C-alpha positions in Angstrom: 113.0 106.2 84.0 111.8 109.5 86.1 109.1 109.5 88.4 105.7 110.8 89.7 103.7 112.5 92.5 100.2 113.2 93.5 98.1 115.5 95.6 94.6 113.0 96.1 92.2 116.1 96.6 88.8 114.8 98.6 87.3 118.5 96.7 86.3 119.6 100.2 89.4 120.6 101.5 91.8 118.5 102.6 94.6 115.8 101.4 95.7 112.2 100.9 99.0 112.2 102.3 101.5 109.3 103.3 104.0 109.1 106.7 106.7 106.1 106.2 110.2 105.9 107.4 113.4 107.1 105.0 116.4 105.3 105.2 118.5 107.7 103.0 117.8 110.8 106.1 116.8 108.0 108.8 113.4 109.2 110.2 109.4 108.9 109.7 109.0 111.8 106.6 105.3 113.4 105.4 105.2 112.7 101.7 102.4 113.2 99.0 102.1 109.9 97.0 105.0 109.3 94.6 107.2 106.7 92.7 109.4 105.6 89.6 108.3 105.0 86.2 107.9 101.5 85.3 109.8 101.7 82.5 111.1 104.7 80.1 108.2 104.3 78.1 105.4 103.9 80.8 103.6 107.4 80.3 104.0 109.0 83.5 100.0 109.7 84.2 99.7 106.1 84.4 102.2 105.3 86.7 100.7 108.4 88.8 97.5 106.5 88.6 99.5 103.5 90.2 100.8 105.2 92.5 98.1 106.4 93.9 96.4 103.3 94.4 99.2 101.6 96.0 99.7 104.0 98.1 96.2 105.4 99.2 93.9 102.6 97.1 91.7 105.5 95.0 91.5 106.1 91.9 90.7 109.6 90.7 88.7 110.7 87.8 90.7 112.7 86.8 94.6 113.5 86.9 95.3 117.4 86.2 98.8 117.4 85.2 100.9 120.5 87.4 104.4 120.4 86.1 107.5 118.8 86.3 109.8 119.4 89.6 113.2 119.2 89.2 114.9 118.9 92.7 118.5 119.9 92.2 118.8 119.9 88.6 123.1 120.9 88.6 124.1 117.3 89.7 120.6 115.4 89.4 119.0 114.6 85.7 115.9 113.2 87.4 112.6 114.6 86.5 109.2 114.0 89.1 105.7 114.8 87.1 103.0 116.4 89.2 99.9 115.6 89.4 96.6 116.5 91.4 93.9 113.7 91.3 90.3 114.1 92.0 87.1 112.8 92.0 88.2 110.2 94.6 86.7 106.4 94.5 87.5 104.6 97.7 89.6 101.4 96.9 92.2 99.6 99.3 96.3 99.9 98.7 97.8 98.0 97.5 101.6 98.2 98.9 104.8 96.4 96.9 106.3 94.2 99.2 108.8 96.5 100.7 106.4 99.0 101.6 105.9 100.1 104.7 103.5 103.1 104.9 100.3 104.9 106.5 98.4 107.1 104.2 95.5 110.0 106.2 93.8 112.5 105.1 95.1 116.1 106.2 93.2 119.9 106.1 95.0 121.3 103.3 95.4 124.2 104.9 96.7 122.6 107.7 100.0 121.4 104.9 100.6 124.2 104.0 101.1 125.3 107.2 103.7 122.6 108.0 104.8 123.4 104.8 105.6 127.0 105.1 106.6 125.9 109.2 109.3 123.7 107.1 107.9 121.2 109.2 108.1 119.8 105.8 111.5 119.1 104.1 109.9 116.7 100.8 110.2 119.4 98.4 108.1 117.9 96.3 105.5 117.3 98.9 106.0 121.6 99.3 105.6 122.1 95.6 103.2 120.1 94.6 101.0 121.0 97.7 101.3 124.5 97.2 101.0 124.3 93.7 97.4 122.6 95.0 96.8 126.2 97.5 97.4 128.0 94.7 95.3 125.7 92.2 92.5 125.8 94.7 92.4 129.6 95.4 91.7 130.1 92.2 88.8 127.6 91.4 90.8 125.6 88.9 89.9 122.0 90.7 
């Protein structure tokens, strides 16, 4: 069905990320909120708002599309729709029963440094964080 990822940006230079254990790689990972579309007909923006609220508790005034992420198009057909969430409003996490993660705020500059030092191996997070940084630099947020 595809997937979405969201970079929750507070407008003050900070991003909300989640940490969780990933069994496939047998380690804790630091990522941006993300999840699958429930059905092939679910609008990606709707899924992005749902995942943002579930994983961080936030709602947002606006989602800014940041394009598609294709993790490995030679062997995978998954399309991840990337968004920046701005105008954040705090709420409560609504995790799925099998989800165990924690959300925290980090400076965007610190995340960019972590990406550049190879400390964040998740590709969608790397791409979306760097795009958001460029958008911030160009005054697009």
